[in-house]
N, C-alpha and C positions, 0 to 999 in steps of 0.2 A: 435897675440899670439896664439899659438896652444892649443888644448884641449887634447893633448896626455898625457897619464899618465907618471909620472916620472920614473917608473920602480921600485919603492920601496914603501913599506907601512911604516907608523910609527909603532914603536914597540907596542906590546899589553900593555894595561894599567893594571898593577898589583896593585889592590887596597890595599891589605894588605901591600905591600912594600911601596906604596905611603903614607899610613897612618902613618907609622913609620917616614918617611921623614918629613911629615907634622907636626907630633908631636914634632919632634926635632927642626924644624924651629920656631914653636910657642913658645917653651920654650926659645929659643934664643931671642925671642922678649920680654921676661920678663914675660910671662904669666904662671900661675901655673896650672898644670894638675889636675883635680879632676873629677872622675866619668863620663867618656865619654865626657869631656868638658874642657874648660879652663876658668880661672878667672883672673881678674886683681883687686887687692885691695879688694878681697872678693866678687866681683860682677861678675856674669856669663856673658861672653862675647861671647863664641862660644860653640856649642855642635856638636858632630859628631856621625854618625852611619855607620858602615861598611856594605855595601850591596854586591850584586852579581855584580862584575865588576865596582862598583862605590863607592863613599863615599858621603853620604848625610850630608850637613853642614847647620847649623843654625847659623848666625852671627848677633849679637845685633846691632840694628841701633843706639842706644844710650847707654852710660854707666849708668845703673840705679841700685838701690838696689831692686826695686820691679820687677815685671815680665816685662822683656823687649819685645819690638816689634822686630821680627826677619826677616832678610832677608834670603832666602833659596838659596843654591847652590848645584849643583850636579857635583862632580868631576869625569869625565869620561876619562880624558887625562892629560898628564903632563902640557899642556898648561892651562887647567882649574885650575890646582893646582897653577901654577905661578900667574894667575890672582887673585886667592883668597888670596894668601900671599901678593901681592900688595895691595889689598883692606883692609886686616887686618892692614898693616903698616900704610896706610892712616888713618884708624879710630883711631888707637892707638895714632898717632900724634894729631889728632884732639881732642881726649879726654884729652890728656895731656895738650894741650893749653887751653881747657875749664876750667880746675881745677885751 
């Protein structure tokens, strides 16, 4: 296999546009948006902060009423965004099964 470049680069990550897409996808999953984050059944499950060229994400490890433990993600590409959405879907399914 050769180490030659493919001749093209991925498109630049536009964090503001990606945030709009992410918000829409999370609402489609049934989450309610509130103050730079999302909730399920009144429990905080995700928080975000738009940064320079990236989106900082905190995703709850478990669905709790108290202060949750967070996993942190940095979205710097469309691939990172897809991975996060897959992880959110897995956790939502797990939390629904636990109830």
